[in-house]
C-alpha positions as CSV (number, residue, x, y, z in Angstrom):
1,I,6.0,-42.5,-239.8
2,P,6.9,-39.0,-241.2
3,V,9.2,-36.7,-239.2
4,R,6.3,-34.3,-238.6
5,W,4.5,-36.9,-236.6
6,L,7.5,-37.2,-234.4
7,L,7.5,-33.5,-233.9
8,T,3.9,-33.4,-233.0
9,H,3.7,-36.4,-230.6
10,Q,1.5,-38.5,-232.9
11,V,3.6,-41.7,-233.2
12,G,2.1,-43.6,-230.2
13,L,5.4,-44.3,-228.5
14,P,5.0,-42.1,-225.3
15,V,6.7,-44.6,-222.9
16,L,9.2,-47.5,-222.8
17,V,7.1,-50.6,-222.5
18,K,9.8,-52.4,-220.4
19,P,11.7,-50.4,-217.8
20,L,15.5,-50.2,-218.3
21,A,18.3,-50.4,-215.8
22,I,19.5,-46.8,-215.0
23,E,22.8,-47.3,-216.8
24,D,21.0,-48.3,-220.0
25,Y,18.4,-45.5,-219.6
26,L,21.2,-43.0,-219.4
27,A,23.0,-44.4,-222.5
28,W,21.7,-43.6,-226.0
29,K,21.4,-46.9,-227.8
30,P,19.3,-49.0,-225.4
31,P,16.2,-46.8,-225.3
32,V,16.4,-46.0,-229.0
33,K,16.6,-49.8,-229.8
34,A,13.7,-50.4,-227.4
35,L,11.5,-47.8,-229.0
36,A,12.3,-49.2,-232.5
37,A,11.1,-52.6,-231.4
38,Q,7.9,-51.4,-229.8
39,S,4.4,-51.4,-231.3
40,P,2.7,-48.0,-231.1
41,K,0.0,-47.5,-228.4
42,W,-2.3,-46.0,-231.0
43,E,-2.2,-45.9,-234.8
44,P,0.4,-43.2,-235.7
45,G,-1.2,-40.1,-237.1
46,T,-4.7,-40.7,-235.6
47,A,-4.1,-39.1,-232.2
48,H,-1.5,-37.3,-230.2
49,G,-0.1,-37.6,-226.7
50,Y,2.8,-35.8,-225.1
51,H,5.9,-38.0,-225.4
52,A,7.4,-36.5,-222.3
53,M,10.7,-38.4,-222.3
54,T,10.7,-40.6,-225.5
55,Y,10.5,-37.4,-227.7
56,G,14.2,-36.7,-227.0
57,W,15.3,-40.1,-228.3
58,L,12.9,-40.2,-231.2
59,V,13.8,-36.8,-232.6
60,G,17.4,-36.9,-231.4
61,E,18.0,-40.1,-233.3
62,V,16.8,-38.4,-236.5
63,V,19.3,-35.6,-235.8
64,R,22.0,-38.1,-235.2
65,R,21.4,-40.0,-238.4
66,V,21.2,-36.8,-240.5
67,S,24.1,-34.9,-239.0
68,G,26.3,-37.7,-237.6
69,K,26.3,-35.9,-234.2
70,S,24.6,-36.7,-231.0
71,L,21.8,-34.2,-230.2
72,G,23.9,-32.7,-227.3
73,T,26.8,-32.1,-229.6
74,F,24.6,-30.8,-232.4
75,F,22.9,-28.4,-230.0
76,A,26.3,-27.2,-228.7
77,D,27.7,-26.7,-232.2
78,E,24.7,-25.1,-233.8
79,V,22.8,-23.3,-231.0
80,A,24.5,-22.9,-227.7
81,G,28.0,-22.1,-229.1
82,P,27.0,-19.5,-231.7
83,L,24.7,-17.7,-229.2
84,G,27.1,-18.0,-226.2
85,L,24.5,-19.8,-224.0
86,D,25.0,-21.4,-220.7
87,F,22.9,-24.3,-221.9
88,W,23.8,-28.0,-222.2
89,I,22.3,-31.3,-223.1
90,G,24.9,-33.5,-221.5
91,L,26.6,-31.3,-218.9
92,P,30.5,-31.1,-218.8
93,E,32.0,-32.1,-215.5
94,D,33.6,-28.7,-215.0
95,E,30.2,-27.1,-215.0
96,E,28.7,-29.4,-212.4
97,S,29.4,-27.1,-209.4
98,R,27.1,-24.5,-210.9
99,V,24.0,-26.6,-211.0
100,S,21.2,-26.2,-208.5
101,P,19.9,-29.6,-207.2
102,M,16.4,-30.6,-208.2
103,I,14.0,-30.5,-205.2
104,E,11.4,-33.2,-205.8
105,M,7.8,-33.1,-204.7
106,N,7.1,-34.6,-201.2
107,F,4.3,-37.0,-201.9
108,D,3.7,-37.5,-198.1
109,D,2.8,-33.8,-197.8
110,P,-0.8,-33.1,-198.9
111,T,0.0,-29.5,-199.6
112,E,2.7,-30.5,-202.1
113,L,0.1,-32.4,-204.1
114,E,-2.4,-29.6,-204.2
115,P,-2.7,-28.4,-207.8
116,K,-2.0,-24.7,-208.3
117,S,-4.5,-24.1,-211.1
118,E,-7.6,-25.4,-212.9
119,K,-5.6,-27.2,-215.5
120,A,-3.2,-28.7,-212.9
121,R,-6.3,-30.3,-211.2
122,E,-7.2,-31.9,-214.5
123,L,-3.7,-33.1,-215.0
124,M,-3.6,-34.6,-211.5
125,K,-6.2,-37.1,-212.6
126,A,-3.8,-38.5,-215.1
127,V,-0.9,-38.4,-212.6
128,V,-2.8,-40.5,-210.0
129,D,-4.4,-42.9,-212.4
130,P,-2.3,-46.1,-212.1
131,D,-3.1,-47.1,-215.6
132,S,-2.0,-43.8,-217.2
133,Y,1.2,-43.5,-219.2
134,L,2.5,-40.9,-216.7
135,M,2.5,-43.6,-214.0
136,Q,4.5,-46.2,-215.9
137,E,7.9,-46.9,-214.5
138,Q,10.7,-46.3,-217.0
139,T,13.7,-47.5,-214.9
140,T,14.0,-50.6,-212.9
141,T,15.1,-48.5,-209.9
142,P,14.3,-44.9,-209.2
143,L,16.4,-42.4,-211.1
144,D,17.8,-39.3,-209.2
145,M,18.0,-36.5,-211.8
146,S,20.3,-34.5,-209.5
147,T,23.2,-37.0,-209.9
148,R,26.3,-36.4,-211.9
149,A,25.5,-39.4,-214.1
150,A,22.0,-37.9,-215.0
151,H,23.5,-34.5,-215.7
152,A,26.2,-36.0,-218.0
153,A,23.8,-38.1,-220.0
154,E,22.1,-36.8,-223.1
155,L,18.4,-36.9,-222.3
156,P,17.1,-34.3,-224.7
157,A,13.5,-34.3,-223.4
158,G,14.5,-34.3,-219.8
159,N,17.8,-32.9,-218.8
160,G,18.6,-29.7,-220.6
161,I,20.5,-27.6,-218.1
162,T,20.4,-23.8,-218.4
163,D,19.5,-20.5,-216.8
164,A,16.5,-18.2,-217.6
165,R,18.7,-15.7,-219.5
166,S,20.1,-18.4,-221.9
167,L,16.6,-19.9,-222.4
168,A,15.2,-16.5,-223.3
169,R,18.2,-15.7,-225.6
170,M,17.7,-19.0,-227.5
171,Y,14.1,-18.3,-228.2
172,A,14.8,-14.6,-229.1
173,S,17.3,-16.0,-231.7
174,L,14.4,-17.7,-233.6
175,I,12.5,-14.5,-234.5
176,G,12.8,-10.9,-235.5
177,H,16.4,-9.8,-236.0
178,G,17.8,-12.7,-234.0
179,V,20.5,-12.1,-231.3
180,D,23.9,-10.6,-232.1
181,S,23.4,-11.3,-235.8
182,V,22.4,-14.9,-235.2
183,R,19.0,-16.0,-236.3
184,L,18.3,-19.7,-236.2
185,F,14.8,-19.7,-237.9
186,N,13.8,-17.9,-241.1
187,D,10.2,-16.6,-241.5
188,E,9.0,-19.7,-243.2
189,T,10.3,-21.9,-240.3
190,V,8.7,-19.6,-237.7
191,K,5.4,-20.0,-239.6
192,R,5.7,-23.8,-239.6
193,A,6.7,-23.9,-235.9
194,S,3.8,-21.8,-234.9
195,S,1.0,-23.2,-237.1
196,E,-1.3,-25.7,-235.5
197,Q,-0.7,-29.3,-236.4
198,V,-2.8,-31.0,-233.6
199,F,-5.3,-29.7,-231.1
200,D,-7.3,-32.3,-229.2
201,R,-7.4,-34.3,-226.0
202,D,-3.9,-35.4,-225.2
203,Q,-3.7,-39.2,-224.9
204,V,-1.0,-39.0,-222.2
205,M,-1.9,-35.9,-220.1
206,G,-5.7,-36.3,-220.3
207,V,-6.3,-32.6,-221.1
208,P,-6.4,-30.7,-224.4
209,S,-3.0,-29.8,-225.9
210,R,-2.0,-27.9,-229.0
211,F,1.2,-28.3,-231.0
212,G,2.9,-26.9,-234.0
213,L,6.0,-28.5,-235.5
214,G,8.1,-29.2,-232.4
215,F,6.5,-26.5,-230.2
216,Y,3.6,-26.0,-227.8
217,L,1.2,-23.3,-228.9
218,Y,-1.1,-20.8,-227.4
219,M,-4.4,-21.9,-225.8
220,E,-7.0,-20.0,-223.9
221,R,-6.1,-19.6,-220.2
222,S,-2.5,-20.6,-220.7
223,N,0.9,-19.0,-220.0
224,M,1.3,-18.3,-223.7
225,I,-1.0,-15.4,-223.6
226,Q,-1.5,-14.6,-227.3
227,D,-1.9,-16.4,-230.6
228,G,1.3,-16.9,-232.6
229,V,3.5,-17.7,-229.5
230,F,5.4,-20.9,-229.7
231,G,7.6,-22.6,-227.1
232,H,7.4,-25.2,-224.4
233,G,6.9,-25.7,-220.7
234,G,8.7,-28.2,-218.5
235,A,7.9,-30.3,-215.5
236,G,7.6,-28.2,-212.4
237,G,6.8,-25.0,-214.2
238,S,9.8,-23.9,-216.3
239,L,8.8,-22.1,-219.5
240,G,10.4,-20.8,-222.6
241,F,8.8,-19.2,-225.7
242,A,9.2,-16.9,-228.6
243,D,6.5,-14.2,-229.2
244,P,6.9,-12.9,-232.8
245,K,4.2,-10.3,-232.3
246,A,5.8,-8.7,-229.3
247,D,9.3,-9.6,-230.6
248,I,10.5,-11.2,-227.4
249,G,12.1,-14.4,-226.1
250,F,11.0,-15.4,-222.6
251,G,12.6,-17.8,-220.2
252,Y,11.7,-18.9,-216.7
253,V,13.4,-21.8,-214.8
254,M,13.0,-23.3,-211.4
255,N,14.4,-26.2,-209.4
256,K,11.4,-26.9,-207.0
257,M,9.0,-29.4,-208.6
258,Q,5.3,-28.5,-208.3
259,M,2.1,-29.9,-209.7
260,V,1.3,-27.3,-212.4
261,G,-0.4,-27.0,-215.7
262,D,0.2,-24.5,-218.6
263,D,-1.9,-22.0,-216.6
264,D,0.6,-21.9,-213.8
265,P,0.0,-18.6,-211.9
266,R,3.7,-17.9,-211.5
267,T,4.4,-17.9,-215.2
268,V,1.1,-16.3,-216.2
269,G,1.9,-13.4,-213.9
270,L,5.4,-13.0,-215.2
271,V,4.4,-13.1,-218.9
272,E,1.6,-10.6,-218.2
273,A,4.2,-8.3,-216.5
274,V,6.6,-8.6,-219.5
275,H,3.8,-7.5,-221.9
276,A,2.7,-4.7,-219.6
277,S,6.3,-3.4,-219.5
278,I,6.5,-3.4,-223.3
279,K,3.2,-1.5,-223.6
280,G,4.3,0.9,-220.8
């Protein structure tokens, strides 16, 4: 399995086959060992599907073996520190009081389950399908992501904790002149990040998805409103991206979970307003 298949969700390891106890799930080695022992759900390289949580362990373990640092430490040393970001993968205890608690969806309230867009309606089909990857339990007991233990763990695909300003600043540092003399990507890396690697029906989400190396890419009717944009959305509607054509970094975060797709009206409206302000 080449690293580029890890970066483009092609390796066929989108879930843990056997749920882990929460203390093991929040540790690093148990899920990494479990994934190493699993057989892929599809032949690697033949299809792609969003590795929503396992991506962090799969890519993070490559970073750990290359750098000798955990991904949270590497991110702090190479990204958050140089850029002065309020952004952590593995939150220090002295920052805990600043965190807004996650407000989960109320599955007993039908209005909570109402998709907010066309793509969200398509995504809902995968969410409610008991045989879908999205419905497979990953822990033996429910995991509350608002606990101190969940915040302190390094779950690179699921518990990055930041604010919108830091998210936008990080993406801005990838393009143009960077931020305060810090530019994390050169032009060749931007080209590789924003060049299509896969674009087809997503084996996990059940809808089309398009990825470059490590980043989600522009599609029609999406919150990334022009070609060349690269970034990523998060569960509930958070979004960050770099737009080399407009020379902007964008960040939106929230703590109220909703059933949304990449055509979330909130983020689409915000992105359109940003572009309008530039043209104005």
